[in-house]
C-alpha positions as CSV (number, residue, x, y, z in Angstrom):
1,M,54.0,-89.9,-77.2
2,A,52.2,-87.7,-74.8
3,L,54.3,-86.2,-71.8
4,P,53.4,-87.3,-68.4
5,S,51.2,-84.9,-66.5
6,L,52.2,-83.0,-63.4
7,S,50.0,-84.9,-61.2
8,F,51.6,-88.3,-62.5
9,I,55.1,-87.0,-61.6
10,A,53.8,-85.9,-58.3
11,G,52.2,-89.2,-57.5
12,V,55.6,-91.0,-58.5
13,A,57.6,-88.8,-56.2
14,V,55.2,-89.4,-53.4
15,L,55.4,-93.1,-54.0
16,L,59.2,-93.2,-54.0
17,Y,59.2,-91.0,-50.9
18,L,57.0,-93.5,-49.2
19,S,58.9,-96.4,-50.2
20,T,62.1,-95.0,-48.5
21,F,60.2,-95.7,-45.1
22,V,59.9,-99.6,-46.1
23,L,63.4,-99.6,-47.2
24,F,64.5,-97.8,-43.8
25,A,62.7,-100.4,-41.9
26,L,64.2,-103.3,-43.6
27,L,67.6,-101.8,-43.0
28,R,66.8,-101.5,-39.3
29,I,65.8,-105.0,-39.2
30,V,69.1,-106.3,-40.9
31,T,71.7,-104.0,-39.4
32,G,70.1,-102.3,-36.4
33,I,70.7,-98.7,-38.0
34,S,67.7,-96.7,-37.6
35,I,66.8,-93.8,-40.0
36,Q,63.7,-91.7,-39.7
37,R,63.5,-90.0,-43.1
38,I,64.9,-88.3,-46.0
39,G,65.3,-84.4,-45.7
40,W,66.2,-81.8,-48.2
41,S,69.9,-82.2,-47.6
42,G,70.2,-85.9,-46.8
43,L,69.2,-88.3,-44.0
44,R,67.7,-87.5,-40.8
45,R,67.5,-88.9,-37.4
46,I,69.9,-91.6,-37.4
47,Y,70.7,-93.8,-34.4
48,F,72.5,-96.9,-33.7
49,S,74.0,-99.1,-30.9
50,P,77.3,-100.9,-31.8
51,R,77.3,-102.8,-28.7
52,E,75.4,-102.6,-25.3
53,G,76.1,-99.4,-23.4
54,L,77.3,-97.4,-26.4
55,R,74.7,-95.4,-28.7
56,V,75.2,-93.1,-31.6
57,D,72.8,-90.4,-32.4
58,I,72.9,-88.3,-35.6
59,R,70.4,-85.6,-36.1
60,G,71.3,-84.9,-39.7
61,L,73.7,-86.6,-42.4
62,G,74.0,-84.2,-45.4
63,F,76.2,-84.0,-48.8
64,T,77.3,-80.6,-50.2
65,L,78.8,-80.2,-53.5
66,H,81.3,-77.2,-54.0
67,R,84.1,-76.2,-56.1
68,P,87.7,-76.7,-54.6
69,T,89.3,-73.6,-53.1
70,F,92.5,-72.7,-51.5
71,A,91.2,-73.3,-48.0
72,Q,88.9,-76.3,-49.0
73,P,90.7,-78.5,-51.7
74,T,87.7,-81.0,-51.9
75,W,84.7,-81.4,-54.1
76,I,82.3,-83.0,-51.6
77,S,81.5,-82.3,-47.9
78,I,80.1,-84.8,-45.6
79,E,78.1,-82.9,-43.0
80,L,77.1,-84.4,-39.6
81,T,74.8,-82.2,-37.3
82,Q,74.6,-83.0,-33.7
83,L,76.5,-86.1,-33.5
84,E,76.1,-87.5,-30.0
85,L,78.0,-90.4,-28.5
86,S,76.3,-91.8,-25.3
87,V,78.6,-94.3,-23.2
88,D,77.3,-96.1,-20.2
89,L,80.0,-97.7,-18.2
90,K,77.7,-99.8,-15.8
91,L,76.3,-101.6,-19.0
92,L,79.8,-101.9,-20.8
93,D,81.4,-103.5,-17.5
94,R,78.4,-105.7,-17.2
95,K,78.7,-107.0,-20.6
96,S,82.4,-107.6,-20.3
97,R,81.7,-109.3,-17.1
98,K,79.3,-111.5,-18.8
99,R,82.0,-112.6,-21.2
100,K,84.6,-113.5,-18.6
101,A,82.4,-115.0,-16.1
102,W,82.5,-118.3,-17.8
103,V,86.2,-118.8,-17.4
104,H,86.3,-118.2,-13.7
105,W,84.9,-121.6,-13.1
106,P,87.1,-124.4,-13.1
107,N,87.3,-127.3,-15.5
108,G,85.2,-125.3,-17.7
109,H,82.0,-125.6,-15.8
110,G,79.3,-123.0,-15.5
111,P,77.1,-122.0,-12.7
112,D,74.4,-124.2,-13.9
113,D,76.6,-127.2,-13.2
114,L,76.5,-126.8,-9.4
115,D,73.3,-128.9,-9.0
116,S,74.8,-131.6,-11.2
117,G,77.5,-132.6,-8.9
118,V,80.2,-130.1,-9.4
119,D,81.7,-128.8,-6.2
120,S,80.1,-125.6,-5.3
121,E,83.0,-124.4,-3.1
122,T,84.7,-121.0,-4.1
123,P,88.0,-121.6,-5.5
124,S,90.9,-120.4,-3.5
125,P,93.1,-117.5,-4.8
126,S,95.9,-119.9,-5.5
127,A,93.7,-121.8,-7.8
128,K,92.5,-118.7,-9.7
129,S,96.0,-117.3,-10.0
130,P,97.2,-119.3,-13.0
131,L,94.1,-118.4,-14.9
132,E,94.4,-114.8,-14.0
133,A,98.0,-114.8,-15.3
134,V,97.1,-116.2,-18.5
135,Q,94.2,-113.7,-18.9
136,R,96.8,-110.8,-18.2
137,E,99.2,-112.2,-20.7
138,L,96.5,-112.7,-23.4
139,Q,95.2,-109.0,-22.6
140,R,98.7,-107.6,-23.2
141,S,99.3,-109.5,-26.3
142,R,95.8,-108.5,-27.5
143,T,96.6,-104.7,-26.9
144,W,99.7,-104.7,-28.9
145,E,98.0,-106.7,-31.6
146,R,95.1,-104.2,-31.8
147,L,97.6,-101.4,-32.1
148,T,99.4,-103.0,-34.9
149,L,96.2,-103.9,-36.8
150,A,95.2,-100.2,-36.4
151,K,98.4,-99.0,-37.8
152,E,98.2,-101.5,-40.9
153,K,94.7,-100.2,-41.6
154,I,95.8,-96.6,-41.3
155,K,98.7,-97.6,-43.9
156,R,96.2,-99.4,-46.2
157,L,93.9,-96.4,-46.1
158,H,96.3,-94.3,-48.2
159,R,95.8,-96.6,-51.2
160,K,92.5,-94.8,-51.8
161,I,94.0,-91.4,-51.5
162,N,92.6,-90.4,-55.0
163,W,88.9,-91.0,-53.6
164,I,89.6,-89.6,-50.2
165,R,91.0,-86.2,-51.3
166,V,87.6,-85.6,-53.0
167,V,85.6,-85.6,-49.6
168,D,86.0,-83.8,-46.5
169,L,84.1,-84.5,-43.2
170,V,82.6,-81.8,-41.1
171,A,80.8,-82.5,-37.7
172,K,78.9,-79.7,-36.1
173,N,77.8,-79.5,-32.4
174,S,79.1,-82.9,-31.6
175,S,79.1,-84.2,-27.8
176,I,80.4,-87.3,-26.2
177,T,78.3,-88.1,-22.9
178,V,79.4,-90.4,-20.2
179,I,76.4,-91.2,-17.9
180,D,76.8,-89.9,-14.4
181,V,80.0,-88.5,-15.3
182,G,79.9,-85.5,-17.8
183,T,79.8,-84.3,-21.3
184,I,82.5,-83.1,-23.8
185,Q,81.0,-80.7,-26.5
186,V,82.7,-79.9,-29.7
187,A,81.3,-76.8,-31.7
188,S,83.0,-77.8,-35.1
189,L,85.2,-80.6,-36.2
190,S,86.5,-81.1,-39.7
191,V,88.9,-83.6,-41.3
192,A,90.5,-83.2,-44.9
193,V,93.4,-84.3,-46.8
194,D,95.2,-82.1,-49.2
195,V,97.4,-83.6,-52.1
196,R,98.3,-80.3,-54.1
197,R,102.2,-80.2,-54.8
198,K,102.3,-76.6,-54.9
199,T,100.3,-75.9,-51.8
200,V,101.7,-78.8,-49.7
201,D,105.4,-78.4,-50.5
202,R,105.2,-74.7,-49.9
203,T,103.9,-74.7,-46.4
204,R,105.8,-73.3,-43.7
205,L,104.9,-75.6,-40.8
206,F,107.6,-78.2,-41.5
207,L,111.3,-78.2,-42.6
208,H,110.5,-81.4,-44.7
209,R,111.9,-82.1,-47.9
210,R,109.7,-81.9,-50.9
211,A,108.9,-84.7,-53.5
212,S,111.9,-85.0,-55.6
213,S,110.4,-87.6,-58.2
214,Q,107.0,-88.7,-59.9
215,N,107.0,-91.8,-57.7
216,Q,106.7,-89.5,-54.6
217,R,103.6,-87.6,-53.9
218,P,103.0,-85.2,-50.9
219,A,100.0,-85.6,-48.8
220,E,98.7,-83.6,-45.7
221,W,96.1,-84.5,-43.2
222,I,94.3,-81.6,-41.7
223,F,92.3,-81.9,-38.5
224,T,90.5,-78.8,-36.9
225,A,88.4,-78.6,-33.8
226,R,87.0,-75.4,-32.3
227,S,85.1,-74.7,-29.0
228,I,85.8,-77.9,-26.9
229,L,83.6,-77.7,-23.7
230,F,83.5,-79.7,-20.6
231,V,80.2,-80.2,-18.7
232,P,80.6,-82.2,-15.5
233,E,77.5,-83.8,-14.2
234,G,75.5,-81.3,-12.2
235,K,77.8,-78.2,-12.8
236,D,78.3,-75.5,-15.5
237,S,80.2,-75.8,-18.7
238,T,83.8,-74.8,-19.0
239,E,85.7,-74.1,-22.3
240,I,88.7,-76.2,-22.2
241,L,90.0,-75.3,-25.7
242,D,89.1,-72.7,-28.1
243,H,90.7,-74.1,-31.2
244,C,93.0,-76.8,-32.1
245,T,94.7,-77.9,-35.3
246,L,96.5,-81.0,-36.1
247,N,98.6,-81.4,-39.4
248,V,100.3,-84.7,-40.6
249,H,102.5,-84.2,-43.7
250,G,104.2,-86.9,-45.4
251,L,105.1,-88.6,-48.8
252,L,103.4,-91.3,-50.5
253,Y,105.3,-93.8,-52.7
254,R,104.0,-95.5,-55.5
255,D,105.4,-99.1,-54.3
256,L,105.2,-98.5,-50.6
257,E,102.1,-98.1,-48.1
258,G,101.5,-95.4,-45.8
259,L,103.1,-92.0,-45.2
260,R,106.7,-91.8,-45.3
261,D,109.1,-89.1,-43.7
262,A,106.0,-87.7,-41.7
263,S,105.9,-84.6,-40.0
264,I,103.5,-83.8,-37.2
265,A,102.3,-80.5,-35.9
266,L,99.7,-80.0,-33.0
267,K,98.8,-76.3,-32.5
268,L,96.5,-75.4,-29.5
269,G,95.1,-72.0,-28.8
270,R,93.8,-71.3,-25.3
271,L,94.1,-74.5,-23.0
272,S,92.4,-74.3,-19.7
273,V,92.4,-77.2,-17.4
274,P,89.8,-77.3,-14.5
275,Y,91.8,-79.8,-12.3
276,D,89.0,-80.2,-9.6
277,D,86.4,-81.0,-12.4
278,L,88.5,-83.4,-14.2
279,E,89.6,-85.0,-10.8
280,T,85.9,-85.5,-9.7
281,S,85.0,-86.9,-12.9
282,L,87.7,-89.4,-12.8
283,R,86.5,-90.4,-9.4
284,R,83.1,-91.0,-10.8
285,I,84.4,-93.2,-13.6
286,K,86.3,-95.4,-11.1
287,N,83.1,-95.5,-8.7
288,C,80.9,-96.7,-11.6
289,R,83.3,-99.4,-12.4
290,R,83.7,-100.2,-8.8
291,A,80.2,-100.4,-8.1
292,Y,79.6,-103.2,-10.7
293,S,82.7,-105.0,-10.5
294,K,82.5,-108.6,-9.1
295,R,85.2,-108.2,-6.7
296,D,86.7,-105.5,-4.3
297,P,89.6,-103.8,-5.8
298,E,91.8,-104.4,-3.1
299,K,91.3,-108.1,-2.9
300,R,91.9,-108.0,-6.7
301,D,95.2,-106.5,-6.2
302,V,96.1,-109.1,-3.6
303,E,95.1,-111.8,-5.9
304,I,97.1,-110.4,-8.7
305,S,100.3,-110.4,-6.6
306,L,99.5,-114.1,-5.4
307,A,99.2,-115.0,-9.0
308,D,102.6,-113.5,-9.8
309,V,104.2,-115.2,-6.7
310,M,102.6,-118.5,-7.7
311,E,103.7,-118.5,-11.2
312,E,107.1,-117.5,-10.2
313,L,107.4,-120.4,-7.8
314,D,106.1,-122.9,-10.5
315,R,108.3,-121.6,-13.2
316,P,111.1,-119.5,-12.4
317,G,111.9,-116.9,-14.7
318,S,108.4,-117.0,-16.3
319,R,107.6,-113.5,-15.0
320,E,110.9,-112.2,-16.6
321,E,110.2,-113.9,-19.8
322,S,106.6,-112.3,-19.8
323,I,108.2,-108.8,-19.1
324,I,110.8,-109.2,-21.8
325,Q,108.2,-110.2,-24.3
326,T,105.8,-107.1,-23.3
327,V,108.9,-105.0,-23.8
328,S,110.0,-106.3,-26.8
329,D,106.5,-106.0,-28.3
330,S,105.9,-102.3,-27.2
331,K,109.5,-101.4,-28.4
332,E,109.1,-102.9,-31.9
333,F,105.7,-101.0,-32.2
334,I,107.0,-97.7,-31.0
335,S,110.2,-98.0,-33.1
336,S,108.2,-98.8,-36.2
337,I,106.3,-95.5,-35.6
338,L,109.4,-93.3,-34.8
339,R,111.2,-94.5,-37.8
340,G,108.5,-93.0,-40.0
341,I,108.4,-89.7,-38.1
342,Q,110.8,-86.7,-39.2
343,E,109.6,-83.8,-37.3
344,I,107.2,-83.1,-34.4
345,Q,106.1,-79.7,-33.5
346,F,103.9,-78.7,-30.6
347,A,102.7,-75.3,-29.5
348,V,100.2,-73.7,-27.0
349,G,99.1,-70.1,-27.2
350,F,97.9,-70.0,-23.7
351,F,97.9,-72.7,-20.8
352,G,95.9,-72.3,-17.6
353,L,95.3,-74.5,-14.7
354,S,93.1,-73.9,-11.8
355,K,92.8,-76.0,-8.5
356,R,90.9,-75.5,-5.2
357,V,93.3,-75.5,-2.2
358,C,92.0,-77.6,0.8
359,L,92.8,-75.9,4.1
360,A,92.7,-77.5,7.6
361,Q,90.3,-74.9,8.7
362,P,87.6,-74.3,6.0
363,T,86.6,-70.8,5.2
364,V,83.8,-69.3,3.9
365,N,85.1,-68.2,0.5
366,P,87.2,-70.9,-1.3
367,I,90.7,-70.5,-2.2
368,Y,91.8,-71.4,-5.6
369,L,95.4,-71.8,-7.1
370,N,95.7,-70.6,-10.5
371,M,98.7,-71.2,-12.9
372,S,99.0,-69.6,-16.3
373,M,101.7,-69.7,-19.1
374,K,101.8,-68.1,-22.7
375,E,103.5,-69.3,-26.0
376,V,104.7,-72.5,-24.9
377,G,106.4,-74.5,-28.0
378,L,108.4,-77.4,-28.7
379,D,110.0,-78.8,-32.0
380,L,111.7,-82.0,-32.3
381,L,113.5,-82.7,-35.4
382,R,115.2,-86.1,-36.4
383,L,118.9,-85.6,-37.5
384,D,120.2,-87.5,-40.7
385,P,122.5,-90.2,-39.1
386,K,124.6,-89.9,-42.4
387,A,125.2,-86.3,-42.0
388,R,128.8,-85.4,-40.7
389,P,129.3,-83.2,-37.6
390,I,130.3,-79.5,-38.4
């Protein structure tokens, strides 16, 4: 049998490469994820929009094979290059308002029903108050429900720890942009998990107990970020944090889900807080939401207070019941997390804060108030309730 010629192999390779464009076109039609082409190390130019007002752009998605080392205990590295997340608060608020606009009409009628005989008079605040109260209660319950579901997903994630330990994630030159507000840039971000007994059990970060049997297995999540910059809209960039390390250590049991006896350590390097820039950005966020809100914020606050009063008059003690239920849900969620934490460490190498001082008589040169602090540390350790006092 004759071997295929070089031209035949090159033609097949070109044909396969061109077929990827058809595959990416079908993928974009079905899922909305756009991939431009295949590069030497992976996929190039990926972007998608999970919802209106939110856009994700990835310049490169690559895979790198390497042997595990002491510092990098994985076999495969997933590299994201120039990950950009763009958030438009105006579109997000507009879409959320469209979802909620249908319930503001009494008796389930929409705006199109005005011409069909429905009274077009605007409902009074007293008529809106029961509906707003129900919406607030549902929002509170959904918040705690989402937090509980997120916690359960993280616990179930440790079922696949044998596969996760092989892969680490590295993101370079990432940024989060809020339109008309500012941008947060991260030069390098890495996530990995280490399950080696000899390495994890000998770490000096924590005073945790080692795995005592084969049913217990140590695991440590390592998050690292470097060179975090904050760029307000129309201003120069400011380095907020030079490096940050988050270590989460715990024990995995064969019959139980999630990390047990967890120890958390957050180490920050040089932390600088530009108070004026952050305050300006928060004000811009509020202005973006206020410009596209359906009602005035002060009027909204009055209506909420009227809703509380009307609900209390109709059903005495109902507000107390809702408050007790909210406190009960939050207490149960927080206590379930605290029961699994054994130690918390927090340290900052340098902390600085700067704020411009506003004087009654403005001067030519601005006056700034600077505050700095070095070597700030905090260590919280849960004591054994069965231990006897000395």
